[in-house]
Phi, psi and omega in degrees: 000139180291140182301330179292336176281335182273324186308321179297341180269359185266126177239356185221142178228123175246140187231142165285163180259290186290118182096351178240296175279342175237171179279006178095348177277137174239128181254136181252128176286169178302331180273005179089355180290132179278141177238138179234155180247128178258146178274124186298329179291325173295316182299314178300315181297321178297312179300316181295317181295321177299318178293337179269004175103002177276124176278122183240132179214176179235149169230116183222147172282348180289162177207177179131155185300324185271003186280320189282315188303316179302326181284324175298320179296334177281349179106005179281139176244343182256094186233112180250111177250166179054034184275091179295322174242104185293339176296325177299318179294317178299315180298320177297313180302312182297320180291318181302315184264000180051056184239162174279131179302340180288351176269005183250137167255147178225131175246120177225179185223355186208179188305322178299345180269346190298319179301315178295318181301329180284341186259341183271170181288324181224122176254140182217161176207161173288164180301329183261022176294164177303140182306320180302322179287312181306325183282350188237007181259166175287324186219128173251115179293144173287352180263151179272166179298136181075006181222039173107001180296318180294315178301317178303312180297317180296319177300322177299318178297318180292323181298316182291345177257006180057038179249356182281325184270041179231068186299337178295341180262003183276351181262165181263000000 
């Protein structure tokens, strides 16, 4: 099935962090704290999509004191960190909101994401995802992780709802 046929049924978006919201590089401070860099265009799209009714959250195997706050500032409330088994996080998310997993889109980039991708309604990945993943998802963004892949997917979601061509609503 074409991803554009699936997108109208999507009300929730879950994202991996490293390799999807970031370029996959993790920088370590002298104290061992991991630092990640977010692309502001992805961040803006997330905030805008949340205001348009898309529930956006993250599922990541990563952890650390500085990981959660940037996502809370974007308006996310569903933040699963240190997720060794990402299916546990998906199952929790689906149970909390009493939703069908087919109403969820998930963007990941590597093998730990594959189980979740098989259970959700729409699976997506950045252009630079692992080949095994790229070959098995509904949608491969032409953008790489940390460089607009998330914004691209969100724009696709907004387009099918005719909410993208409303620049007067893009400001706060």
